[in-house]
N, CA, C and O atoms as a Tripos MOL2 file, in Angstrom:
@<TRIPOS>MOLECULE
protein
  264   263    66     0     0
PROTEIN
NO_CHARGES

@<TRIPOS>ATOM
      1 N         185.0000  140.3080  176.7070 N.3       1 UNK1
      2 CA        185.3420  140.7760  175.3830 C.3       1 UNK1
      3 C         184.5300  140.0340  174.3310 C.2       1 UNK1
      4 O         184.0450  138.9250  174.5550 O.2       1 UNK1
      5 N         184.4050  140.6500  173.2310 N.am      2 UNK2
      6 CA        183.6580  140.0600  172.1290 C.3       2 UNK2
      7 C         184.4980  139.0120  171.4120 C.2       2 UNK2
      8 O         185.7230  139.1060  171.3370 O.2       2 UNK2
      9 N         183.7980  138.0120  170.8900 N.am      3 UNK3
     10 CA        184.4820  137.0150  170.0780 C.3       3 UNK3
     11 C         184.1820  137.2180  168.5990 C.2       3 UNK3
     12 O         184.5690  136.3970  167.7670 O.2       3 UNK3
     13 N         183.4880  138.3170  168.2640 N.am      4 UNK4
     14 CA        183.1380  138.5870  166.8630 C.3       4 UNK4
     15 C         184.3970  138.8180  166.0420 C.2       4 UNK4
     16 O         185.3290  139.4900  166.4860 O.2       4 UNK4
     17 N         184.4130  138.2620  164.8590 N.am      5 UNK5
     18 CA        185.5320  138.4760  163.9510 C.3       5 UNK5
     19 C         185.3690  139.8460  163.2960 C.2       5 UNK5
     20 O         184.2720  140.1710  162.8430 O.2       5 UNK5
     21 N         186.4280  140.6620  163.2330 N.am      6 UNK6
     22 CA        186.3040  141.9890  162.6320 C.3       6 UNK6
     23 C         185.7150  141.9850  161.2310 C.2       6 UNK6
     24 O         184.9920  142.9130  160.8710 O.2       6 UNK6
     25 N         186.0070  140.9610  160.4280 N.am      7 UNK7
     26 CA        185.4780  140.9130  159.0640 C.3       7 UNK7
     27 C         183.9640  140.7440  159.0440 C.2       7 UNK7
     28 O         183.3240  141.0940  158.0530 O.2       7 UNK7
     29 N         183.3880  140.2250  160.0960 N.am      8 UNK8
     30 CA        181.9440  139.9830  160.1580 C.3       8 UNK8
     31 C         181.1870  141.1140  160.8420 C.2       8 UNK8
     32 O         179.9580  141.0750  160.9080 O.2       8 UNK8
     33 N         181.8720  142.0890  161.3350 N.am      9 UNK9
     34 CA        181.2200  143.2100  162.0090 C.3       9 UNK9
     35 C         180.5560  144.1240  160.9880 C.2       9 UNK9
     36 O         181.0200  144.2420  159.8540 O.2       9 UNK9
     37 N         179.4780  144.7660  161.3930 N.am     10 UNK10
     38 CA        178.8010  145.7460  160.5500 C.3      10 UNK10
     39 C         179.2560  147.1180  161.0380 C.2      10 UNK10
     40 O         178.8870  147.5510  162.1290 O.2      10 UNK10
     41 N         180.0580  147.7950  160.2230 N.am     11 UNK11
     42 CA        180.6420  149.0790  160.5900 C.3      11 UNK11
     43 C         179.7190  150.2160  160.1710 C.2      11 UNK11
     44 O         179.1610  150.2070  159.0730 O.2      11 UNK11
     45 N         179.5660  151.1940  161.0600 N.am     12 UNK12
     46 CA        178.7200  152.3580  160.8090 C.3      12 UNK12
     47 C         179.5770  153.6060  160.9830 C.2      12 UNK12
     48 O         180.2540  153.7630  161.9990 O.2      12 UNK12
     49 N         179.5470  154.4900  159.9950 N.am     13 UNK13
     50 CA        180.3430  155.7170  160.0540 C.3      13 UNK13
     51 C         179.6880  156.7190  161.0030 C.2      13 UNK13
     52 O         178.4630  156.8040  161.0780 O.2      13 UNK13
     53 N         180.4990  157.4610  161.7140 N.am     14 UNK14
     54 CA        180.0160  158.4870  162.6280 C.3      14 UNK14
     55 C         179.1550  159.5010  161.8960 C.2      14 UNK14
     56 O         179.4580  159.8790  160.7640 O.2      14 UNK14
     57 N         178.0860  159.9400  162.5370 N.am     15 UNK15
     58 CA        177.2200  160.9640  161.9370 C.3      15 UNK15
     59 C         177.9300  162.3080  161.8600 C.2      15 UNK15
     60 O         177.4690  163.2070  161.1570 O.2      15 UNK15
     61 N         179.0420  162.4610  162.5690 N.am     16 UNK16
     62 CA        179.8120  163.7040  162.5280 C.3      16 UNK16
     63 C         180.8280  163.7110  161.3870 C.2      16 UNK16
     64 O         181.4910  164.7220  161.1530 O.2      16 UNK16
     65 N         180.9530  162.6040  160.6860 N.am     17 UNK17
     66 CA        181.9100  162.5170  159.5900 C.3      17 UNK17
     67 C         181.3890  163.2740  158.3800 C.2      17 UNK17
     68 O         180.2150  163.1640  158.0260 O.2      17 UNK17
     69 N         182.2490  164.0260  157.7620 N.am     18 UNK18
     70 CA        181.8750  164.7480  156.5540 C.3      18 UNK18
     71 C         181.9460  163.8420  155.3400 C.2      18 UNK18
     72 O         182.4590  162.7250  155.4170 O.2      18 UNK18
     73 N         181.4410  164.3140  154.2400 N.am     19 UNK19
     74 CA        181.4480  163.5370  153.0200 C.3      19 UNK19
     75 C         182.7640  163.5800  152.2720 C.2      19 UNK19
     76 O         182.8990  162.9510  151.2230 O.2      19 UNK19
     77 N         183.7380  164.3120  152.7950 N.am     20 UNK20
     78 CA        184.9970  164.4860  152.0850 C.3      20 UNK20
     79 C         186.1030  163.5520  152.5630 C.2      20 UNK20
     80 O         187.2520  163.6910  152.1430 O.2      20 UNK20
     81 N         185.7700  162.6030  153.4350 N.am     21 UNK21
     82 CA        186.7590  161.6180  153.8770 C.3      21 UNK21
     83 C         187.7770  162.1370  154.8410 C.2      21 UNK21
     84 O         188.8900  161.6140  154.8960 O.2      21 UNK21
     85 N         187.4410  163.1480  155.6050 N.am     22 UNK22
     86 CA        188.3690  163.7200  156.5790 C.3      22 UNK22
     87 C         188.5230  162.8220  157.7970 C.2      22 UNK22
     88 O         188.7840  161.6260  157.6720 O.2      22 UNK22
     89 N         188.3630  163.3980  158.9440 N.am     23 UNK23
     90 CA        188.5520  162.6800  160.2030 C.3      23 UNK23
     91 C         187.2980  161.8720  160.5190 C.2      23 UNK23
     92 O         186.3520  162.4000  161.1030 O.2      23 UNK23
     93 N         187.2820  160.6140  160.1430 N.am     24 UNK24
     94 CA        186.0930  159.7810  160.2790 C.3      24 UNK24
     95 C         186.3610  158.5680  161.1660 C.2      24 UNK24
     96 O         187.4120  157.9310  161.0860 O.2      24 UNK24
     97 N         185.3970  158.2790  161.9960 N.am     25 UNK25
     98 CA        185.4260  157.0670  162.7950 C.3      25 UNK25
     99 C         184.2740  156.1840  162.3800 C.2      25 UNK25
    100 O         183.2240  156.6650  161.9520 O.2      25 UNK25
    101 N         184.4790  154.8890  162.5100 N.am     26 UNK26
    102 CA        183.4150  153.9220  162.3020 C.3      26 UNK26
    103 C         183.3250  153.0680  163.5570 C.2      26 UNK26
    104 O         184.3300  152.8040  164.2160 O.2      26 UNK26
    105 N         182.1140  152.6410  163.8780 N.am     27 UNK27
    106 CA        181.8870  151.8060  165.0510 C.3      27 UNK27
    107 C         181.1080  150.5660  164.6380 C.2      27 UNK27
    108 O         180.3270  150.5870  163.6870 O.2      27 UNK27
    109 N         181.3400  149.4950  165.3700 N.am     28 UNK28
    110 CA        180.6050  148.2540  165.1580 C.3      28 UNK28
    111 C         180.2870  147.6660  166.5290 C.2      28 UNK28
    112 O         181.1560  147.5720  167.3960 O.2      28 UNK28
    113 N         179.0370  147.2750  166.7080 N.am     29 UNK29
    114 CA        178.6170  146.6740  167.9730 C.3      29 UNK29
    115 C         178.6730  145.1580  167.8610 C.2      29 UNK29
    116 O         178.3150  144.5790  166.8350 O.2      29 UNK29
    117 N         179.1230  144.5370  168.9200 N.am     30 UNK30
    118 CA        179.1450  143.0800  169.0250 C.3      30 UNK30
    119 C         178.6690  142.7530  170.4400 C.2      30 UNK30
    120 O         178.6790  143.6330  171.3010 O.2      30 UNK30
    121 N         178.2630  141.5410  170.6990 N.am     31 UNK31
    122 CA        177.8190  141.2050  172.0530 C.3      31 UNK31
    123 C         178.8940  141.5260  173.0900 C.2      31 UNK31
    124 O         179.9710  140.9310  173.0900 O.2      31 UNK31
    125 N         178.5890  142.4640  173.9610 N.am     32 UNK32
    126 CA        179.4970  142.8110  175.0440 C.3      32 UNK32
    127 C         180.6250  143.7510  174.7050 C.2      32 UNK32
    128 O         181.4510  144.0460  175.5690 O.2      32 UNK32
    129 N         180.6950  144.2390  173.4640 N.am     33 UNK33
    130 CA        181.8250  145.0990  173.0830 C.3      33 UNK33
    131 C         181.4480  146.0600  171.9680 C.2      33 UNK33
    132 O         180.5020  145.8340  171.2130 O.2      33 UNK33
    133 N         182.2180  147.1400  171.8870 N.am     34 UNK34
    134 CA        182.1090  148.1120  170.8050 C.3      34 UNK34
    135 C         183.4860  148.2040  170.1590 C.2      34 UNK34
    136 O         184.4990  148.3110  170.8510 O.2      34 UNK34
    137 N         183.5160  148.1640  168.8440 N.am     35 UNK35
    138 CA        184.7680  148.2610  168.0930 C.3      35 UNK35
    139 C         184.7940  149.6100  167.3800 C.2      35 UNK35
    140 O         183.7850  150.0450  166.8250 O.2      35 UNK35
    141 N         185.9460  150.2640  167.3960 N.am     36 UNK36
    142 CA        186.1220  151.5760  166.7710 C.3      36 UNK36
    143 C         187.3230  151.4960  165.8290 C.2      36 UNK36
    144 O         188.3610  150.9300  166.1750 O.2      36 UNK36
    145 N         187.1650  152.0750  164.6240 N.am     37 UNK37
    146 CA        188.2890  152.0990  163.6800 C.3      37 UNK37
    147 C         188.2960  153.4010  162.8970 C.2      37 UNK37
    148 O         187.3120  154.1390  162.8620 O.2      37 UNK37
    149 N         189.4330  153.6580  162.2720 N.am     38 UNK38
    150 CA        189.6060  154.8080  161.3960 C.3      38 UNK38
    151 C         189.0480  154.4290  160.0280 C.2      38 UNK38
    152 O         189.5050  153.4570  159.4270 O.2      38 UNK38
    153 N         188.0760  155.1740  159.5320 N.am     39 UNK39
    154 CA        187.4470  154.8210  158.2530 C.3      39 UNK39
    155 C         188.4050  154.9680  157.0710 C.2      39 UNK39
    156 O         188.1760  154.3830  156.0120 O.2      39 UNK39
    157 N         189.4790  155.7480  157.2450 N.am     40 UNK40
    158 CA        190.4540  155.9070  156.1680 C.3      40 UNK40
    159 C         191.4090  154.7220  156.0880 C.2      40 UNK40
    160 O         192.1040  154.5460  155.0870 O.2      40 UNK40
    161 N         191.4440  153.9140  157.1360 N.am     41 UNK41
    162 CA        192.3570  152.7610  157.1790 C.3      41 UNK41
    163 C         191.6220  151.5550  157.7670 C.2      41 UNK41
    164 O         192.0080  151.0570  158.8240 O.2      41 UNK41
    165 N         190.5800  151.0830  157.1030 N.am     42 UNK42
    166 CA        189.7710  150.0100  157.6780 C.3      42 UNK42
    167 C         190.4930  148.6820  157.8620 C.2      42 UNK42
    168 O         190.0800  147.8650  158.6860 O.2      42 UNK42
    169 N         191.5430  148.4570  157.1210 N.am     43 UNK43
    170 CA        192.2790  147.1960  157.2540 C.3      43 UNK43
    171 C         193.2730  147.2190  158.4130 C.2      43 UNK43
    172 O         193.8070  146.1800  158.8000 O.2      43 UNK43
    173 N         193.5170  148.3920  158.9590 N.am     44 UNK44
    174 CA        194.4440  148.5270  160.0880 C.3      44 UNK44
    175 C         193.7630  148.0550  161.3720 C.2      44 UNK44
    176 O         192.5820  147.7080  161.3700 O.2      44 UNK44
    177 N         194.5070  148.0480  162.4420 N.am     45 UNK45
    178 CA        193.9860  147.6270  163.7450 C.3      45 UNK45
    179 C         192.8480  148.5380  164.2010 C.2      45 UNK45
    180 O         192.7720  149.7030  163.8130 O.2      45 UNK45
    181 N         191.9830  147.9940  165.0160 N.am     46 UNK46
    182 CA        190.9060  148.7900  165.5860 C.3      46 UNK46
    183 C         190.9180  148.6320  167.1020 C.2      46 UNK46
    184 O         191.5510  147.7220  167.6370 O.2      46 UNK46
    185 N         190.2220  149.5150  167.7780 N.am     47 UNK47
    186 CA        190.1230  149.4650  169.2320 C.3      47 UNK47
    187 C         188.8510  148.7300  169.6210 C.2      47 UNK47
    188 O         187.8240  148.8600  168.9540 O.2      47 UNK47
    189 N         188.9180  147.9630  170.6950 N.am     48 UNK48
    190 CA        187.7520  147.2620  171.2180 C.3      48 UNK48
    191 C         187.5690  147.6590  172.6750 C.2      48 UNK48
    192 O         188.5030  147.5950  173.4740 O.2      48 UNK48
    193 N         186.3470  148.0690  173.0060 N.am     49 UNK49
    194 CA        186.0170  148.4690  174.3660 C.3      49 UNK49
    195 C         184.9000  147.5830  174.9060 C.2      49 UNK49
    196 O         183.9290  147.3240  174.1960 O.2      49 UNK49
    197 N         185.0160  147.1130  176.1440 N.am     50 UNK50
    198 CA        183.8850  146.4140  176.7510 C.3      50 UNK50
    199 C         182.6850  147.3670  176.8070 C.2      50 UNK50
    200 O         182.8520  148.5620  177.0510 O.2      50 UNK50
    201 N         181.5120  146.8530  176.5860 N.am     51 UNK51
    202 CA        180.3120  147.6840  176.5080 C.3      51 UNK51
    203 C         180.1240  148.6010  177.7260 C.2      51 UNK51
    204 O         179.7900  149.7700  177.5330 O.2      51 UNK51
    205 N         180.3180  148.1370  178.9630 N.am     52 UNK52
    206 CA        180.1210  149.0440  180.1040 C.3      52 UNK52
    207 C         181.0830  150.2410  180.0930 C.2      52 UNK52
    208 O         180.6890  151.3540  180.4420 O.2      52 UNK52
    209 N         182.3290  150.0190  179.6970 N.am     53 UNK53
    210 CA        183.2920  151.1220  179.6380 C.3      53 UNK53
    211 C         182.9470  152.0840  178.5130 C.2      53 UNK53
    212 O         183.1040  153.2940  178.6730 O.2      53 UNK53
    213 N         182.4840  151.5810  177.3910 N.am     54 UNK54
    214 CA        182.0890  152.4530  176.2890 C.3      54 UNK54
    215 C         180.8800  153.2960  176.7010 C.2      54 UNK54
    216 O         180.8290  154.4900  176.4060 O.2      54 UNK54
    217 N         179.9270  152.6930  177.3690 N.am     55 UNK55
    218 CA        178.7460  153.4360  177.8420 C.3      55 UNK55
    219 C         179.1400  154.5450  178.8060 C.2      55 UNK55
    220 O         178.5930  155.6460  178.7470 O.2      55 UNK55
    221 N         180.0890  154.2570  179.6950 N.am     56 UNK56
    222 CA        180.5690  155.2760  180.6310 C.3      56 UNK56
    223 C         181.2300  156.4330  179.8820 C.2      56 UNK56
    224 O         181.0150  157.5970  180.2230 O.2      56 UNK56
    225 N         182.0260  156.1200  178.8710 N.am     57 UNK57
    226 CA        182.6630  157.1600  178.0740 C.3      57 UNK57
    227 C         181.6240  158.0270  177.3670 C.2      57 UNK57
    228 O         181.7370  159.2530  177.3700 O.2      57 UNK57
    229 N         180.6190  157.4060  176.7660 N.am     58 UNK58
    230 CA        179.5830  158.1620  176.0510 C.3      58 UNK58
    231 C         178.8190  159.0580  177.0200 C.2      58 UNK58
    232 O         178.5320  160.2100  176.6930 O.2      58 UNK58
    233 N         178.4840  158.5490  178.2110 N.am     59 UNK59
    234 CA        177.7990  159.3900  179.2080 C.3      59 UNK59
    235 C         178.6600  160.6040  179.5580 C.2      59 UNK59
    236 O         178.1490  161.7200  179.6490 O.2      59 UNK59
    237 N         179.9530  160.3920  179.7520 N.am     60 UNK60
    238 CA        180.8700  161.4940  180.0510 C.3      60 UNK60
    239 C         180.9040  162.4890  178.8960 C.2      60 UNK60
    240 O         180.7710  163.6940  179.1050 O.2      60 UNK60
    241 N         181.0810  161.9860  177.6870 N.am     61 UNK61
    242 CA        181.2090  162.8640  176.5180 C.3      61 UNK61
    243 C         179.9550  163.7030  176.3120 C.2      61 UNK61
    244 O         180.0510  164.8930  176.0120 O.2      61 UNK61
    245 N         178.8040  163.1100  176.4670 N.am     62 UNK62
    246 CA        177.5440  163.8430  176.2780 C.3      62 UNK62
    247 C         177.4130  164.9490  177.3160 C.2      62 UNK62
    248 O         176.9030  166.0320  177.0290 O.2      62 UNK62
    249 N         177.8730  164.6670  178.5060 N.am     63 UNK63
    250 CA        177.7240  165.6380  179.6000 C.3      63 UNK63
    251 C         178.7580  166.7720  179.5470 C.2      63 UNK63
    252 O         178.4300  167.9290  179.8090 O.2      63 UNK63
    253 N         179.9990  166.4330  179.2080 N.am     64 UNK64
    254 CA        181.0810  167.4110  179.3540 C.3      64 UNK64
    255 C         181.6780  167.9350  178.0520 C.2      64 UNK64
    256 O         182.3220  168.9840  178.0630 O.2      64 UNK64
    257 N         181.4930  167.2610  176.9630 N.am     65 UNK65
    258 CA        182.1000  167.6900  175.7030 C.3      65 UNK65
    259 C         181.0180  168.3160  174.8330 C.2      65 UNK65
    260 O         180.0300  167.6740  174.4770 O.2      65 UNK65
    261 N         181.2270  169.5620  174.5070 N.am     66 UNK66
    262 CA        180.2270  170.2630  173.6900 C.3      66 UNK66
    263 C         180.8960  170.9670  172.5520 C.2      66 UNK66
    264 O         180.2260  171.6150  171.7470 O.2      66 UNK66
@<TRIPOS>BOND
     1     1     2 1
     2     2     3 1
     3     3     4 2
     4     3     5 am
     5     5     6 1
     6     6     7 1
     7     7     8 2
     8     7     9 am
     9     9    10 1
    10    10    11 1
    11    11    12 2
    12    11    13 am
    13    13    14 1
    14    14    15 1
    15    15    16 2
    16    15    17 am
    17    17    18 1
    18    18    19 1
    19    19    20 2
    20    19    21 am
    21    21    22 1
    22    22    23 1
    23    23    24 2
    24    23    25 am
    25    25    26 1
    26    26    27 1
    27    27    28 2
    28    27    29 am
    29    29    30 1
    30    30    31 1
    31    31    32 2
    32    31    33 am
    33    33    34 1
    34    34    35 1
    35    35    36 2
    36    35    37 am
    37    37    38 1
    38    38    39 1
    39    39    40 2
    40    39    41 am
    41    41    42 1
    42    42    43 1
    43    43    44 2
    44    43    45 am
    45    45    46 1
    46    46    47 1
    47    47    48 2
    48    47    49 am
    49    49    50 1
    50    50    51 1
    51    51    52 2
    52    51    53 am
    53    53    54 1
    54    54    55 1
    55    55    56 2
    56    55    57 am
    57    57    58 1
    58    58    59 1
    59    59    60 2
    60    59    61 am
    61    61    62 1
    62    62    63 1
    63    63    64 2
    64    63    65 am
    65    65    66 1
    66    66    67 1
    67    67    68 2
    68    67    69 am
    69    69    70 1
    70    70    71 1
    71    71    72 2
    72    71    73 am
    73    73    74 1
    74    74    75 1
    75    75    76 2
    76    75    77 am
    77    77    78 1
    78    78    79 1
    79    79    80 2
    80    79    81 am
    81    81    82 1
    82    82    83 1
    83    83    84 2
    84    83    85 am
    85    85    86 1
    86    86    87 1
    87    87    88 2
    88    87    89 am
    89    89    90 1
    90    90    91 1
    91    91    92 2
    92    91    93 am
    93    93    94 1
    94    94    95 1
    95    95    96 2
    96    95    97 am
    97    97    98 1
    98    98    99 1
    99    99   100 2
   100    99   101 am
   101   101   102 1
   102   102   103 1
   103   103   104 2
   104   103   105 am
   105   105   106 1
   106   106   107 1
   107   107   108 2
   108   107   109 am
   109   109   110 1
   110   110   111 1
   111   111   112 2
   112   111   113 am
   113   113   114 1
   114   114   115 1
   115   115   116 2
   116   115   117 am
   117   117   118 1
   118   118   119 1
   119   119   120 2
   120   119   121 am
   121   121   122 1
   122   122   123 1
   123   123   124 2
   124   123   125 am
   125   125   126 1
   126   126   127 1
   127   127   128 2
   128   127   129 am
   129   129   130 1
   130   130   131 1
   131   131   132 2
   132   131   133 am
   133   133   134 1
   134   134   135 1
   135   135   136 2
   136   135   137 am
   137   137   138 1
   138   138   139 1
   139   139   140 2
   140   139   141 am
   141   141   142 1
   142   142   143 1
   143   143   144 2
   144   143   145 am
   145   145   146 1
   146   146   147 1
   147   147   148 2
   148   147   149 am
   149   149   150 1
   150   150   151 1
   151   151   152 2
   152   151   153 am
   153   153   154 1
   154   154   155 1
   155   155   156 2
   156   155   157 am
   157   157   158 1
   158   158   159 1
   159   159   160 2
   160   159   161 am
   161   161   162 1
   162   162   163 1
   163   163   164 2
   164   163   165 am
   165   165   166 1
   166   166   167 1
   167   167   168 2
   168   167   169 am
   169   169   170 1
   170   170   171 1
   171   171   172 2
   172   171   173 am
   173   173   174 1
   174   174   175 1
   175   175   176 2
   176   175   177 am
   177   177   178 1
   178   178   179 1
   179   179   180 2
   180   179   181 am
   181   181   182 1
   182   182   183 1
   183   183   184 2
   184   183   185 am
   185   185   186 1
   186   186   187 1
   187   187   188 2
   188   187   189 am
   189   189   190 1
   190   190   191 1
   191   191   192 2
   192   191   193 am
   193   193   194 1
   194   194   195 1
   195   195   196 2
   196   195   197 am
   197   197   198 1
   198   198   199 1
   199   199   200 2
   200   199   201 am
   201   201   202 1
   202   202   203 1
   203   203   204 2
   204   203   205 am
   205   205   206 1
   206   206   207 1
   207   207   208 2
   208   207   209 am
   209   209   210 1
   210   210   211 1
   211   211   212 2
   212   211   213 am
   213   213   214 1
   214   214   215 1
   215   215   216 2
   216   215   217 am
   217   217   218 1
   218   218   219 1
   219   219   220 2
   220   219   221 am
   221   221   222 1
   222   222   223 1
   223   223   224 2
   224   223   225 am
   225   225   226 1
   226   226   227 1
   227   227   228 2
   228   227   229 am
   229   229   230 1
   230   230   231 1
   231   231   232 2
   232   231   233 am
   233   233   234 1
   234   234   235 1
   235   235   236 2
   236   235   237 am
   237   237   238 1
   238   238   239 1
   239   239   240 2
   240   239   241 am
   241   241   242 1
   242   242   243 1
   243   243   244 2
   244   243   245 am
   245   245   246 1
   246   246   247 1
   247   247   248 2
   248   247   249 am
   249   249   250 1
   250   250   251 1
   251   251   252 2
   252   251   253 am
   253   253   254 1
   254   254   255 1
   255   255   256 2
   256   255   257 am
   257   257   258 1
   258   258   259 1
   259   259   260 2
   260   259   261 am
   261   261   262 1
   262   262   263 1
   263   263   264 2
@<TRIPOS>SUBSTRUCTURE
     1 UNK1         2 RESIDUE 1 A UNK
     2 UNK2         6 RESIDUE 1 A UNK
     3 UNK3        10 RESIDUE 1 A UNK
     4 UNK4        14 RESIDUE 1 A UNK
     5 UNK5        18 RESIDUE 1 A UNK
     6 UNK6        22 RESIDUE 1 A UNK
     7 UNK7        26 RESIDUE 1 A UNK
     8 UNK8        30 RESIDUE 1 A UNK
     9 UNK9        34 RESIDUE 1 A UNK
    10 UNK10       38 RESIDUE 1 A UNK
    11 UNK11       42 RESIDUE 1 A UNK
    12 UNK12       46 RESIDUE 1 A UNK
    13 UNK13       50 RESIDUE 1 A UNK
    14 UNK14       54 RESIDUE 1 A UNK
    15 UNK15       58 RESIDUE 1 A UNK
    16 UNK16       62 RESIDUE 1 A UNK
    17 UNK17       66 RESIDUE 1 A UNK
    18 UNK18       70 RESIDUE 1 A UNK
    19 UNK19       74 RESIDUE 1 A UNK
    20 UNK20       78 RESIDUE 1 A UNK
    21 UNK21       82 RESIDUE 1 A UNK
    22 UNK22       86 RESIDUE 1 A UNK
    23 UNK23       90 RESIDUE 1 A UNK
    24 UNK24       94 RESIDUE 1 A UNK
    25 UNK25       98 RESIDUE 1 A UNK
    26 UNK26      102 RESIDUE 1 A UNK
    27 UNK27      106 RESIDUE 1 A UNK
    28 UNK28      110 RESIDUE 1 A UNK
    29 UNK29      114 RESIDUE 1 A UNK
    30 UNK30      118 RESIDUE 1 A UNK
    31 UNK31      122 RESIDUE 1 A UNK
    32 UNK32      126 RESIDUE 1 A UNK
    33 UNK33      130 RESIDUE 1 A UNK
    34 UNK34      134 RESIDUE 1 A UNK
    35 UNK35      138 RESIDUE 1 A UNK
    36 UNK36      142 RESIDUE 1 A UNK
    37 UNK37      146 RESIDUE 1 A UNK
    38 UNK38      150 RESIDUE 1 A UNK
    39 UNK39      154 RESIDUE 1 A UNK
    40 UNK40      158 RESIDUE 1 A UNK
    41 UNK41      162 RESIDUE 1 A UNK
    42 UNK42      166 RESIDUE 1 A UNK
    43 UNK43      170 RESIDUE 1 A UNK
    44 UNK44      174 RESIDUE 1 A UNK
    45 UNK45      178 RESIDUE 1 A UNK
    46 UNK46      182 RESIDUE 1 A UNK
    47 UNK47      186 RESIDUE 1 A UNK
    48 UNK48      190 RESIDUE 1 A UNK
    49 UNK49      194 RESIDUE 1 A UNK
    50 UNK50      198 RESIDUE 1 A UNK
    51 UNK51      202 RESIDUE 1 A UNK
    52 UNK52      206 RESIDUE 1 A UNK
    53 UNK53      210 RESIDUE 1 A UNK
    54 UNK54      214 RESIDUE 1 A UNK
    55 UNK55      218 RESIDUE 1 A UNK
    56 UNK56      222 RESIDUE 1 A UNK
    57 UNK57      226 RESIDUE 1 A UNK
    58 UNK58      230 RESIDUE 1 A UNK
    59 UNK59      234 RESIDUE 1 A UNK
    60 UNK60      238 RESIDUE 1 A UNK
    61 UNK61      242 RESIDUE 1 A UNK
    62 UNK62      246 RESIDUE 1 A UNK
    63 UNK63      250 RESIDUE 1 A UNK
    64 UNK64      254 RESIDUE 1 A UNK
    65 UNK65      258 RESIDUE 1 A UNK
    66 UNK66      262 RESIDUE 1 A UNK
């Protein structure tokens, strides 16, 4: 797991997010982990995934979700 402090992470909004503040996700990369949060509630809890599991999810999503 990452030891990065959430306040020090650089959050990037999903390219699928619209400009109207609807259903938006933000992601931040840290050594060995990916953090995901709701852009409408950045101060709330976020999810942390180990990098290998996140990579597996992305491979699945690219292949099966269209």
